[in-house]
Structure formats: C-alpha cells, structure tokens
C-alpha positions, 0 to 999 in steps of 0.5 A: 740184398738191395731191392729199388723202389720199382721192382719193389713196387712192379713185384707187390703188384704181382704178389698181388695176384698171385695171391696169401702167403707170396714170395719173392725167389731168388735162383740161379739160373744157368742156361747151357751145358759143360765148359760153357755153362752160364749163371746168373741170378732170377726172380720167381715168385712161389709160395714153399720153399724149406726152412732149412735151405733158405733164406726169408728177408722182408726188403721194405716190404717185399717177402724174399728167399734165396737159398742159403748156397744161392747168397752166400756164392754171389754179393750184393744181389740186387733187383731193379727194374728194366723199361726193356728186361723187366724184373731184373736180378744182378750181383756183384760176381762171386762172393769173396772166399774167406 
C-alpha cells in the first residue's frame, strides 16, 4: 500500500479535525447491482476496527485500516490526491491468485 505526499498531508489534516483515535479506512465500494455492479476502492475516516478482520498500517505517520479480505483481493493499492476528485484510491487490479 502506498500514499502520496499530498494525500497524506490532506488526510492528516482531516484526522486532526476528526479527533483522537481516528484512522483512514480503505474499503471496497460497490455501485449498481447484479451483472452491472461496479467495484472500486474508496477511503473514509473511521475510529473502530476489528483486529481479527482488519489490518492496520502506518504509512509515513498516517494510520490506515483495510479489511484483510480487501487487501488480499487488490494489488498495488495507492492513495492519492487529485485537485478535481479529492482523495482517490486506486489499485493495480485484482491480486494474482496463487
């Protein structure tokens, strides 16, 4: 997992306003349904995690949580900042099956 400098700075600012114990949660987002479902990654602020289901990372001082199943399903997760779109979470695609 990687975070760009700009995204890290913006997210740390958000976390300062959020309060103690907060972190960034990377999660799978599903829009649409059935055969037309669109699955992508997104980020939100959170303060509660499940130690059995979640993984906790610290990326250059930024606390990030992701479900173990999501982490296993996506490769090369990147958190970036875009002037037009804000915080953008992208992936190299599905992780290789071994």
